[in-house]
C-alpha positions as CSV (number, residue, x, y, z in Angstrom):
1,M,-6.5,-23.4,-72.3
2,N,-3.5,-24.3,-74.5
3,S,-0.7,-26.4,-73.0
4,V,2.8,-24.9,-72.7
5,T,6.3,-26.3,-72.7
6,V,8.6,-24.8,-70.1
7,L,12.3,-25.5,-69.4
8,I,13.7,-25.2,-65.9
9,T,17.4,-25.3,-65.1
10,A,19.2,-26.9,-62.2
11,A,16.4,-29.5,-62.1
12,G,18.3,-31.8,-59.8
13,N,18.4,-29.3,-56.9
14,A,17.1,-30.4,-53.5
15,Y,14.2,-28.0,-53.5
16,M,12.9,-28.9,-57.0
17,P,10.0,-31.1,-55.9
18,G,8.1,-28.1,-54.6
19,T,9.1,-25.9,-57.5
20,C,8.1,-28.4,-60.2
21,K,4.8,-29.2,-58.4
22,S,3.9,-25.5,-58.4
23,I,4.5,-25.3,-62.1
24,K,2.7,-28.5,-63.1
25,E,-0.2,-28.4,-60.6
26,N,-1.2,-24.9,-61.4
27,G,-5.0,-25.6,-61.6
28,E,-5.4,-24.0,-65.0
29,R,-3.5,-25.7,-67.8
30,Q,-1.2,-28.6,-68.7
31,I,2.5,-27.7,-68.6
32,R,5.1,-30.0,-70.2
33,L,8.1,-29.4,-68.0
34,I,11.6,-30.0,-69.3
35,G,14.4,-30.2,-66.8
36,A,18.1,-29.4,-67.4
37,D,20.9,-30.3,-65.0
38,M,24.7,-30.9,-65.2
39,K,24.2,-34.3,-63.5
40,K,22.7,-37.4,-65.1
41,D,19.9,-38.1,-62.7
42,D,16.9,-40.2,-63.7
43,T,15.0,-39.1,-60.5
44,I,14.4,-35.8,-62.3
45,L,11.8,-37.7,-64.4
46,Q,9.7,-38.0,-61.3
47,M,9.3,-34.2,-61.3
48,C,9.7,-33.3,-65.0
49,D,8.3,-34.8,-68.2
50,M,11.8,-34.9,-69.8
51,Y,15.3,-33.9,-68.7
52,Y,18.6,-33.3,-70.4
53,P,22.1,-33.4,-69.0
54,V,23.9,-30.1,-69.9
55,P,27.4,-28.7,-69.2
56,R,28.2,-26.6,-66.2
57,A,26.9,-23.0,-66.3
58,D,30.5,-21.7,-66.6
59,S,31.2,-23.9,-69.7
60,P,31.5,-22.2,-73.0
61,D,29.0,-24.8,-74.4
62,Y,26.3,-24.1,-71.8
63,V,24.2,-21.7,-73.7
64,D,24.4,-23.6,-77.0
65,S,23.3,-26.8,-75.1
66,L,20.2,-25.1,-73.7
67,L,19.5,-23.6,-77.2
68,D,19.5,-27.1,-78.6
69,V,17.2,-28.4,-76.0
70,C,14.8,-25.5,-76.4
71,Q,14.7,-25.9,-80.2
72,K,14.2,-29.7,-80.0
73,E,11.4,-29.5,-77.4
74,H,9.8,-26.3,-78.7
75,V,10.2,-24.6,-75.3
76,E,8.2,-21.5,-74.9
77,V,9.5,-20.2,-71.6
78,L,12.9,-20.8,-69.9
79,L,13.0,-20.4,-66.2
80,P,16.6,-19.9,-64.9
81,V,17.4,-21.0,-61.3
82,M,21.1,-20.4,-60.8
83,S,22.9,-17.1,-60.1
84,A,25.9,-18.4,-62.1
85,E,23.8,-18.6,-65.4
86,I,21.6,-15.6,-65.5
87,E,24.0,-13.0,-66.9
88,K,25.1,-15.5,-69.6
89,L,21.4,-16.2,-70.5
90,S,20.6,-12.5,-70.5
91,E,23.4,-11.8,-73.0
92,N,21.9,-14.5,-75.3
93,K,18.2,-14.0,-74.8
94,E,17.7,-12.7,-78.4
95,R,19.1,-16.0,-79.7
96,F,16.5,-17.9,-77.7
97,K,13.8,-15.4,-78.9
98,R,14.7,-16.3,-82.5
99,I,13.7,-19.9,-81.9
100,G,10.6,-19.0,-80.0
101,T,11.8,-19.3,-76.4
102,I,11.3,-16.4,-73.9
103,V,14.0,-16.4,-71.2
104,S,12.7,-15.0,-67.9
105,V,15.6,-12.8,-67.0
106,S,16.5,-9.2,-66.4
107,E,18.7,-7.1,-68.7
108,L,22.4,-7.6,-68.3
109,K,23.1,-4.0,-67.1
110,Q,20.6,-4.5,-64.2
111,L,22.1,-7.9,-63.3
112,K,25.6,-6.4,-63.0
113,I,24.2,-4.7,-59.9
114,A,21.5,-7.0,-58.6
115,N,23.6,-10.3,-59.1
116,N,26.7,-8.9,-57.4
117,K,26.5,-8.6,-53.7
118,L,29.0,-5.7,-53.3
119,A,27.6,-3.8,-56.3
120,L,24.1,-4.1,-54.8
121,L,25.2,-2.8,-51.4
122,D,26.9,0.2,-53.0
123,Y,23.7,0.8,-55.1
124,L,21.5,0.7,-52.0
125,E,23.8,3.3,-50.3
126,K,23.9,5.5,-53.4
127,E,20.1,5.5,-53.8
128,N,19.4,6.1,-50.1
129,F,17.9,2.7,-49.3
130,P,18.7,1.1,-45.9
131,F,22.0,-0.7,-46.3
132,P,24.4,-2.6,-44.1
133,Q,27.8,-1.0,-43.4
134,H,30.3,-2.7,-45.6
135,M,33.8,-2.4,-47.2
136,M,35.8,-4.1,-49.9
137,I,38.4,-6.7,-48.9
138,N,41.7,-6.7,-50.9
139,S,44.2,-7.8,-48.3
140,F,44.7,-9.5,-45.0
141,D,45.1,-6.0,-43.4
142,D,41.6,-5.2,-44.7
143,I,40.2,-8.2,-42.8
144,D,41.6,-6.8,-39.5
145,K,40.3,-3.3,-40.4
146,A,36.8,-4.7,-41.2
147,I,36.6,-6.4,-37.8
148,T,37.7,-3.1,-36.1
149,E,35.4,-0.8,-38.1
150,L,32.3,-2.9,-38.7
151,G,32.3,-4.6,-35.3
152,S,32.3,-8.2,-34.1
153,P,31.0,-10.6,-35.3
154,C,31.8,-9.6,-38.9
155,V,30.5,-11.2,-42.1
156,F,32.8,-11.9,-45.1
157,K,31.3,-12.7,-48.5
158,M,32.5,-13.3,-52.0
159,N,30.9,-10.7,-54.3
160,E,29.4,-13.4,-56.4
161,G,28.0,-16.7,-55.0
162,S,24.9,-18.3,-53.7
163,G,23.7,-20.8,-51.0
164,S,26.3,-19.5,-48.4
165,R,29.1,-20.4,-50.8
166,G,32.0,-18.1,-50.1
167,M,30.5,-16.7,-46.8
168,R,32.0,-16.8,-43.4
169,I,31.3,-15.1,-40.1
170,I,34.3,-14.2,-37.9
171,D,33.8,-13.7,-34.2
172,P,37.1,-13.1,-32.4
173,T,35.5,-14.2,-29.2
174,K,35.1,-17.8,-30.6
175,S,38.2,-19.9,-30.6
176,R,38.7,-22.9,-32.9
177,L,37.9,-25.1,-30.0
178,D,34.6,-23.2,-29.5
179,V,33.7,-23.7,-33.2
180,F,34.6,-27.4,-33.0
181,L,32.7,-28.0,-29.8
182,H,29.6,-25.8,-30.2
183,E,29.0,-25.3,-33.9
184,K,27.6,-27.8,-36.4
185,P,30.0,-29.1,-39.1
186,N,28.3,-26.9,-41.7
187,S,28.6,-23.8,-39.6
188,V,29.7,-20.6,-41.3
189,Y,31.6,-19.4,-38.2
190,T,35.4,-19.4,-38.4
191,T,38.4,-17.7,-36.7
192,V,40.6,-15.0,-38.1
193,K,43.5,-17.3,-38.2
194,D,41.7,-20.1,-40.1
195,F,40.1,-17.6,-42.5
196,K,43.5,-16.0,-43.4
197,E,45.1,-19.4,-43.8
198,M,42.4,-20.5,-46.2
199,L,42.7,-17.3,-48.3
200,S,46.5,-17.6,-48.4
201,E,46.2,-20.7,-50.6
202,S,45.4,-18.4,-53.6
203,E,44.8,-14.8,-54.4
204,I,42.0,-13.2,-52.4
205,P,38.8,-13.5,-54.5
206,P,36.6,-10.4,-55.1
207,M,34.9,-10.1,-51.7
208,H,33.7,-7.7,-49.1
209,A,32.9,-7.5,-45.4
210,M,29.6,-6.5,-43.9
211,E,28.2,-5.7,-40.5
212,Y,26.6,-8.6,-38.7
213,L,22.9,-8.3,-38.3
214,P,21.5,-10.3,-35.4
215,G,17.8,-10.0,-35.9
216,K,15.1,-11.9,-37.7
217,E,15.7,-13.1,-41.3
218,Y,13.2,-12.7,-44.1
219,T,12.9,-13.5,-47.8
220,V,10.8,-11.3,-50.1
221,D,9.8,-12.9,-53.4
222,I,8.7,-10.5,-56.2
223,L,7.2,-11.0,-59.6
224,A,7.9,-8.0,-61.8
225,N,7.3,-7.1,-65.5
226,Q,10.2,-4.8,-66.5
227,G,10.2,-3.1,-63.2
228,K,6.5,-3.1,-62.7
229,V,5.8,-5.1,-59.5
230,L,2.9,-7.5,-59.8
231,Y,3.5,-9.3,-56.5
232,S,5.7,-8.6,-53.5
233,L,5.4,-11.2,-50.7
234,C,7.3,-11.9,-47.5
235,R,8.2,-15.0,-45.6
236,R,10.2,-15.3,-42.3
237,G,12.7,-17.9,-41.7
238,L,12.0,-20.0,-38.6
239,N,14.8,-22.5,-39.2
240,I,17.6,-21.6,-41.7
241,Q,20.6,-23.7,-42.7
242,S,23.2,-22.7,-45.3
243,S,20.9,-19.8,-46.3
244,I,18.0,-22.1,-47.1
245,I,14.8,-21.7,-45.1
246,L,13.8,-25.1,-43.9
247,D,10.9,-23.9,-41.8
248,G,9.2,-20.6,-42.6
249,I,6.0,-18.6,-42.3
250,V,4.2,-16.3,-44.7
251,E,3.8,-12.9,-43.0
252,Y,2.4,-9.5,-43.8
253,K,5.3,-7.1,-43.6
254,P,4.5,-4.0,-45.8
255,E,7.6,-2.1,-44.7
256,I,9.8,-4.9,-46.0
257,T,7.9,-5.7,-49.2
258,E,7.6,-2.0,-50.1
259,M,11.3,-1.4,-49.6
260,C,12.2,-4.3,-51.9
261,S,9.5,-3.3,-54.5
262,K,11.1,0.1,-54.7
263,V,14.5,-1.4,-55.5
264,V,13.0,-3.6,-58.2
265,S,11.2,-0.6,-59.8
266,K,14.3,1.6,-59.6
267,L,16.5,-1.1,-61.2
268,G,13.8,-2.3,-63.6
269,L,14.2,-5.9,-62.7
270,H,12.2,-8.6,-64.5
271,G,10.7,-12.0,-63.7
272,N,11.0,-13.9,-60.4
273,I,13.2,-12.0,-58.0
274,G,14.2,-12.7,-54.4
275,F,15.6,-10.5,-51.6
276,D,17.3,-11.6,-48.4
277,I,16.6,-9.2,-45.4
278,K,17.9,-9.2,-41.9
279,E,17.1,-7.0,-39.0
280,R,19.4,-4.9,-36.9
281,E,19.3,-5.3,-33.2
282,D,16.7,-2.5,-33.0
283,G,14.5,-4.2,-35.6
284,T,15.4,-2.1,-38.6
285,P,15.1,-4.3,-41.7
286,I,18.1,-4.2,-44.1
287,I,18.5,-5.7,-47.5
288,I,21.6,-7.8,-47.6
289,E,21.3,-9.7,-51.0
290,C,19.3,-9.9,-54.1
291,N,18.7,-13.1,-56.1
292,P,17.3,-12.0,-59.5
293,R,16.0,-15.4,-60.3
294,I,13.7,-18.1,-58.8
295,T,14.4,-18.7,-55.1
296,A,14.6,-22.0,-53.2
297,G,11.4,-21.5,-51.1
298,V,9.1,-19.6,-53.5
299,S,6.7,-22.6,-53.5
300,E,5.7,-21.6,-49.9
301,F,3.6,-18.9,-51.5
302,T,1.9,-21.4,-53.7
303,A,0.6,-23.0,-50.5
304,S,-0.7,-19.5,-49.4
305,G,-2.7,-19.2,-52.7
306,V,-0.2,-17.2,-54.9
307,N,1.6,-19.3,-57.5
308,L,4.4,-16.9,-58.4
309,L,6.1,-19.5,-60.6
310,Y,3.0,-20.1,-62.8
311,F,2.1,-16.5,-62.8
312,C,5.6,-15.7,-64.2
313,I,4.8,-18.1,-67.1
314,K,1.5,-16.4,-67.7
315,M,3.2,-13.0,-67.7
316,H,5.6,-14.1,-70.4
317,L,2.7,-15.5,-72.5
318,D,1.1,-12.0,-72.3
319,E,-1.8,-13.4,-70.3
320,V,-3.6,-11.6,-67.5
321,V,-2.0,-12.3,-64.1
322,P,-4.7,-12.4,-61.5
323,H,-4.5,-10.5,-58.2
324,I,-4.9,-12.9,-55.3
325,E,-4.4,-12.0,-51.6
326,P,-2.2,-14.6,-50.0
327,Q,-3.2,-16.4,-46.9
328,Y,-0.9,-15.1,-44.2
329,G,0.3,-17.4,-41.4
330,V,0.9,-20.4,-43.7
331,V,3.8,-22.4,-42.2
332,M,6.2,-24.5,-44.3
333,R,8.4,-27.3,-42.8
334,R,10.8,-29.1,-45.1
335,R,11.2,-32.8,-44.5
336,Y,13.5,-35.3,-46.1
337,T,12.0,-37.8,-48.5
338,E,13.6,-40.4,-50.9
339,M,13.5,-40.7,-54.7
340,F,14.6,-43.9,-56.3
341,C,15.7,-45.0,-59.8
342,N,17.5,-47.9,-61.4
């Protein structure tokens, strides 16, 4: 089978070893993997065959820089990893296509919904999917109103962000001393006073409040071809820190996977897509976020027999994507390891 050259962004991310391993050790063909990252980091060469430092995703030069890399390295498929880049790449995917590179990304119109947390919740409500109670936040009075109307604890999120950036949970029963004494330093819990003081340093960014869901947390990873779902698989978080599943288990949850698949089909999303789901106290699963890109723990499914990353590459090469039943019950535990360079 012919070898393929693939570019992956954010190649210096902490979860890249498993992601790159899934792509390269696919059991079928050789893949020349090119990494791109905003940091100069030679340890990336331990995961990728080549890497290029590129500007930040919000730089006006970001897309042109990736285009240069793709043209120089004859990249056939570009796999985006960051929420901050996918809309920009979607806008420019025809430019990549002209040099022979397929960008694995949904259409911009779809991303304006799926990649915006508040827009997604509004869409779920409009289309009669299960959704969390929520409201837009424009002022300090809205913060008080949200805690009153949505209950306590109450979750506050920026409309655009990832990895728990711009997210806090306010529980009026917790004092600042409680947070200091009983929460870890990276805890998302805060007090109303501290939250307002922080926001007072600038204009309130586009954000919303959401009901707190106390139940189990799941991630659904989907592979879709223009809204046609090829795979929809579920993993439950056993140990979660800053929205990243450190310990997880692959589970058969048809109610959850079917719900997410219907959203993907309705929106017409494309490529690798992830959903975050939490349960209400009564066990009802609720979609709280969509990440229309590669997710941090998708390699867990590779260990269960379904390589969603490699299958995405095959899909973009117009090759047949095999149907494989995953092995349920596979447990992932993340451990620290070191990478060295001169």
